[in-house]
N, C-alpha and C positions, 0 to 999 in steps of 0.2 A: 504494500500500500504506500501511497505518497502522503507522508505525514509531515506537517510543519510544526515547529515549536518556537514560540516567540518568548524569549526570556530564559537564559541559561544560568539561573542561580542554582541553589541547592536542589530544589525539586525538579526544575526543568532539566538540569544536568543528569539527575538520577533517571528520569524518564528517557532521555535521549540515549544514555548508556544502555538501558534495557532494550531499546528498539534498534540499535545499530546493525545487528547482524542480518535481519530479515526484511528490512523495509527501506524505502527510498526517503531519506531524511533531508529536510530543509530547516536550517536553524538561523535565528537572528538574536542578537543581544547587544544592548547599548554599552555594556561594560566590557571587561577584559577576561571574561570567564570561558572563552572559546578555545583557548590554547590546546586543551586536550583533544578537541575535535578537528584541528586543522589538518592532521594527517590521516583522518578517518574517512570512510566512504560515505560522505555526506556533503551537502552544499550549504555554504555559509553566505548569507546575503542580507538584504534589508527586509523590513516587515512586509512591505507590499509584495515583493518577489516571493517571499515565503508563502503568503496566502494564495497568490496566483498559481503557484506550482504545486500546491498541495490539495488533497481532497479532504483531509482531516487536519484541523488546526487547533493545537493546544496553546492556550494563552497562559503562560507560567510566570507572568510578572506579578509584582506585589499588588494586592487589592486596590491600593490608592491610585495606581496607574491604569487600572482597567478602563475608566471612562475615556481617557485621552488616547490610549492605544486602540480601543474599539472604534472611536471616532475616525481614526486613521485608516483602519482596515475594513470597516463594515461594508463599504460599497463594492469590495472585491470578493465578498464571501459567496454571494449568489446562492447556489444549491449546496455549497460545501458545509461540512459539519464543524460547528464551533464547539470546542471542548474547554470548559472552564475548570480550573483547579483552585479557585480563590475561596477563602473563607469569607463568610459574611454576605454572600450573595444568594439570591433565590432565583428560580426560573423567571418570575415576574420582573425582577430587577434587571436581569440579563435581556429579557425581551424588550423592556423599555429602552435599553441602550442600543440593542441590535435591530429591533423591529420584530413584530409579531410573526412574520413569515419565515424567520430564520430557523435553521435546524440547530438546536442547542442541546448539549449534554453537560450537565453539571457532574463533576467528579471530585473525589478527594483521595489521591494516592498518598503514599508515604515514602520516606527516604530509603528504606530497604529495597526499593525498586532498582537501585543502582547495582545490586548484586543478585537480582532475579528473585528476591523474596518479598516483594512489595504486596500490600493489601490495598485494593481500590474499591470504592463504592461509586456507583453510577446512577444518575437520574436523567433520563432523556425527556425532552418536551414532546408534544403531540405531533410535531412536524417530522420527527425522525422515524424512518421506516424500520420495520423489523430487521431487514437485512443490514441496514446501517447500524442498528443497535448491536447486532452480532459482531460486526466489524470493530466497533469500539470496544466491545468486550474482549475481542481477540487482541486488540492493541494493548489493553491494560493487563490482560492475562499473560502476555509475552514476558512480563517482568514480575510475575507473581500470581496472585489470585485476584479476581474481580467479580463483583456481584451487583445486580440491579437492586435498588432499594426504593421504598415508597417515599414520597415527598415529606410526609409528616414524621418520618424517621431520619431524614437525611442530616439535619443539623447536629443532632447529638451523636449520630454515627460518625460524622465528619470530625467531631472533636476527638472521639476515641481514635479514629484512624490517623488524624493529622498530628495530634499532640502526644499520643502514647509513646512513640519512640523516644521523645525527650524525657518522659516520666521514667521509662525503663532505663535510660542512660543514667539518670540521677539515682535510681535504685541500685544499679550495678556499681556506680561510683561509691555509694554509701556502704554497700556490702564489702567492697574492696578495702575501704578505709578500716572497717571493722576487722577484716582478715589481717591487714598489715599491723593493726594495733595488737593483735594476738600473736604476731610473729611470722606471718606468711609473707613470702616475697610478692611484690606487687604484680609482676608479670605472670606468675603462677596463679594468683588470685583471679586475674582477668580471664585467663584461659578456662579455669574451672567454672567461674560464674557464667561466662558467655555460653558455654556448651550446656551447662545445667539448665539455664533458662530456655535455650532452644529445645532441649529434650523435654522439659516440662510442658512447654507450649505444644509441641507435637503430640505428646501423650494425651493432653486434654482434647486436642483437635481430632485425633484418631479415635479415641475411646468414646468421646462425647459425654464422659462422666462429669458430674458436677465438681467444680474445683474444691469445694468443701470436702467431698468424699475422697478425692485424691490427696488432699492435705491430711485427712484422718489416717490414710494408709501409711503415712510417713511418721506419724506422731505416736511413738510407743509410750506406754504408761511410765511416768516418772523419768522420761528420757530427755535427751538433749534438745530434740526438736520442739517438744511441747514447752520447754523452758524458754526457748527463743520466741515461740508464738506468744507466750505470756508477756514477754518484754515488748513485743510489737503492739499487743493490745493495750498494755499499760501506757504506751506512748501514742495511742489513737491512730494506729497505722491505717486501718480501713476507713476511719472517719476522715483522715487526711486525704486519702485517695478520692473519696466521694466529694469532698470539698474542692479538690483540684479539678475534677471533671466538671463540677457545677460552675466553678469560676471560669473555666475556659469556654463552657457553653454560653454563659451569660455575656462574656466578652464577644463571642461570635455573633450573638443576636444584636449587640449594640453597634456593630461595625456597618 
């Protein structure tokens, strides 16, 4: 497929890296983040050329730049598929900027896309055909997993999808600090933590068991794990996570 990406920041770069091998890519960026792609099999040009040469266009600039960039490119979109990855937008807001007749897919991918392990949620408007929806699913599935989600679920799902990598990174950093405090070398702690989190996530995904049940299988009576769980609960671990999701959700609604 011919895919254009406007904006090669952290997320745009992650998507582009995930799509390099099997698609014809057209990239543009106003900054200097394109060095990685200069010797790759893709075309680097300006926003107008990216839109004219692509069938599917991902706008990966910061949300505050959406109105100005959309004003620049919307006359060249015609029957092309416009794909948004910005927080704080709705289908209605995008249609107001682009026009009611435009084909729009709202998405929220995340940065593990750059290593083929991304998770993306998709919400198409009524102008996007079933075949086009499948093509967008194929694009986002090429660097991980992608699902269609209902509009009333999109905002909170986008918070989980977009913000969770940062929450997990903070979690891993804290675990490593604790391990170092207790005498473990930093590099060993990171290797153990990363693989264990990957394994625990895959176990939940594969078994579909409730995370509380999986936790119970690890917590032996009067053992080390339940002692750690107690310490987490005394420090409001789950309440802090709930508040973090709620704070991010409220911020997204105010943008």
